[in-house]
C-alpha positions in Angstrom: -147.2 -33.8 42.6 -143.8 -34.7 44.6 -144.8 -38.4 44.3 -145.6 -38.0 40.7 -142.3 -36.4 40.0 -140.3 -39.3 41.8 -142.2 -42.0 40.0 -141.5 -40.4 36.3 -138.3 -39.3 36.6 -136.6 -42.9 36.6 -139.2 -43.4 33.6 -137.6 -40.8 31.7 -134.0 -41.8 32.4 -134.7 -45.4 31.5 -136.2 -44.3 28.1 -133.0 -41.7 27.4 -131.0 -44.5 28.2 -132.8 -46.6 25.9 -133.0 -44.2 23.2 -129.0 -44.0 23.3 -128.5 -47.5 23.2 -130.8 -47.9 20.1 -128.9 -45.6 18.0 -126.8 -48.6 17.1 -127.3 -52.3 16.6 -124.8 -54.6 18.3 -121.4 -55.1 16.7 -121.6 -57.7 13.9 -117.7 -58.3 13.5 -116.1 -60.9 15.1 -112.6 -60.6 16.4 -113.2 -56.6 16.5 -110.0 -55.8 18.2 -107.7 -58.2 16.2 -107.1 -59.7 20.0 -107.3 -63.4 18.7 -105.3 -65.2 15.7 -106.2 -64.2 12.8 -106.6 -66.5 9.4 -104.9 -66.7 6.1 -106.7 -69.7 4.3 -110.4 -68.5 4.1 -111.5 -71.7 5.6 -113.6 -69.5 8.3 -114.9 -66.4 6.8 -116.4 -65.1 10.1 -113.0 -64.3 11.3 -110.6 -62.0 9.8 -108.9 -63.3 6.7 -105.5 -61.7 5.2 -104.6 -61.2 1.5 -101.3 -60.3 0.1 -100.2 -59.3 -3.7 -97.4 -57.6 -5.4 -94.0 -58.0 -7.3 -91.6 -60.5 -5.8 -89.3 -59.1 -3.3 -92.0 -56.7 -1.8 -92.4 -56.7 1.9 -95.9 -57.0 3.0 -96.9 -56.9 6.7 -100.6 -58.0 7.8 -100.5 -59.3 11.5 -101.6 -58.7 14.6 -98.5 -59.7 16.5 -96.0 -56.9 15.3 -96.0 -55.4 18.8 -97.5 -52.1 17.7 -99.3 -50.1 20.4 -102.6 -50.8 20.0 -105.8 -48.3 20.7 -107.3 -50.6 23.3 -106.5 -54.3 24.4 -103.1 -55.8 23.9 -102.9 -56.1 20.0 -103.7 -54.3 16.8 -104.0 -55.4 13.1 -100.9 -53.7 11.0 -101.1 -53.6 7.4 -98.0 -52.5 5.4 -95.9 -52.2 2.2 -92.1 -51.7 2.0 -89.3 -52.1 -0.7 -87.7 -55.3 -0.6 -85.2 -57.2 -3.4 -85.6 -55.5 -6.5 -89.0 -54.1 -5.9 -89.8 -50.4 -4.7 -92.9 -51.5 -3.2 -95.2 -50.0 -6.1 -98.4 -52.3 -7.5 -98.9 -54.1 -4.1 -101.5 -54.7 -1.5 -102.6 -56.4 1.5 -105.4 -56.2 4.0 -107.8 -58.3 6.1 -111.5 -59.1 4.9 -114.4 -60.6 7.1 -118.2 -61.5 5.8 -121.2 -60.9 7.5 -124.4 -62.5 6.5 -127.9 -62.5 7.4 -128.4 -58.6 6.3 -131.5 -56.9 5.2 -131.9 -54.9 2.0 -132.7 -51.2 2.9 -131.1 -51.1 6.1 -128.4 -48.6 7.0 -125.1 -50.0 8.3 -122.1 -47.9 9.8 -118.5 -49.5 9.6 -116.0 -47.9 11.8 -112.6 -48.3 12.6 -109.6 -46.9 14.7 -106.5 -46.2 12.8 -102.9 -44.4 12.5 -99.9 -44.3 10.6 -97.5 -46.6 12.2 -95.3 -44.3 11.9 -94.6 -44.1 8.2 -96.3 -41.9 5.9 -100.0 -43.3 5.1 -99.7 -44.0 1.2 -102.8 -45.7 0.5 -104.8 -47.0 3.4 -108.6 -47.6 2.4 -111.6 -49.5 4.2 -114.8 -50.4 2.2 -118.1 -52.6 2.2 -118.6 -55.0 -0.6 -122.4 -55.8 -1.1 -123.0 -59.4 -2.1 -126.0 -61.4 -2.8 -126.4 -64.9 -1.4 -124.3 -66.5 -3.8 -121.5 -64.2 -3.3 -121.9 -62.1 -6.3 -120.8 -58.5 -5.7 -123.8 -56.0 -6.3 -121.9 -52.8 -5.5 -119.2 -51.5 -3.0 -118.3 -48.2 -1.2 -114.6 -47.6 -0.7 -113.6 -44.8 1.7 -109.5 -43.8 0.9 -107.6 -42.8 4.1 -104.7 -40.9 1.9 -103.2 -38.4 3.9 -105.8 -38.4 6.3 -104.4 -40.7 9.0 -101.7 -39.4 11.5 -99.4 -40.9 14.1 -102.7 -40.8 16.7 -105.5 -43.3 16.6 -108.5 -41.3 15.1 -112.1 -43.0 14.7 -112.8 -43.2 10.9 -116.3 -44.3 10.0 -119.0 -43.8 7.2 -122.8 -45.1 6.4 -124.2 -46.8 3.8 -127.5 -48.6 3.0 -128.0 -52.2 2.0 -128.8 -52.3 -1.6 -131.6 -54.4 -3.1 -130.6 -58.2 -3.7 -127.8 -58.0 -1.1 -127.8 -60.2 2.0 -124.6 -60.0 3.1 -121.3 -57.9 3.2 -117.6 -58.2 2.8 -115.5 -56.0 5.1 -112.2 -54.8 3.8 -109.3 -53.0 5.8 -106.2 -52.7 3.6 -103.2 -50.8 2.2 -102.3 -50.4 -1.5 -99.3 -48.7 -3.3 -101.0 -48.3 -6.8 -101.0 -44.8 -6.2 -98.8 -42.4 -4.0 -94.9 -41.6 -4.0 -92.6 -44.4 -4.7 -90.7 -46.0 -3.3 -93.9 -47.1 -1.2 -93.3 -47.2 2.5 -96.6 -47.2 4.5 -97.7 -49.0 7.7 -101.3 -48.3 9.3 -102.5 -49.8 12.5 -106.3 -50.4 12.8 -108.1 -51.5 16.0 -111.7 -51.8 17.4 -113.3 -52.2 14.1 -117.5 -52.2 14.1 -120.1 -52.8 11.7 -123.7 -52.1 13.0 -127.3 -51.5 12.0 -128.3 -47.6 12.3 -132.2 -47.1 13.3 -134.2 -45.9 10.7 -135.4 -42.4 10.6 -138.9 -43.3 11.9 -137.7 -45.7 14.7 -135.4 -42.6 15.9 -138.2 -40.3 15.8 -140.7 -42.4 17.8 -138.0 -42.9 20.8 -137.6 -38.9 20.7 -141.2 -38.4 21.0 -141.6 -41.1 23.6 -138.6 -39.0 25.7 -140.5 -35.6 24.8 -144.2 -37.5 26.2 -142.3 -38.3 29.5 -140.8 -34.8 29.7 -144.3 -33.2 29.2 -145.8 -35.4 31.9 -143.1 -34.4 34.3 -143.8 -30.6 34.0 
């Protein structure tokens, strides 16, 4: 009996570790911690690409070299909107996008990111998944606003969504906007350690759980 326990225990530990690792797939985002150079010309959609828009004079920030304290590593992305010139900062937006290809319809994915105010009032931060077909046409989108949720301390924000029928790619968006909220707009948000990962189906998770139970019963 002692020999049986000695042999099975490592197997149980191995299966438990495997089940934990199998909860999510690998991170599909490149430059997920914003440590490397960002792009702004959309020539390489596998990296983060910045976009800007708003009235003339509005001060828009969308960089990873502002010196803002990161969650991990040496850098964090900062997106911000502030008044400038004759603009009160309203009707403006700025953010980063990255395209993920090779997705499977029906598969569930988790989008997560660590975020905080930097340090001004959060006045319209949001993140979303835009599901697209192979030609780049949008099928649907899931948008989550962080209005009034973020604080000056990094917190992990996340949601899950299933890839819809006909979609083979997704555009991941991290942004701030001033279409709603108090004016003059004055918002700055730091983002770090983003991830976009598959979630195993309930059937796969159940199989992993059953495997662990079988080993546990054999040990007893």
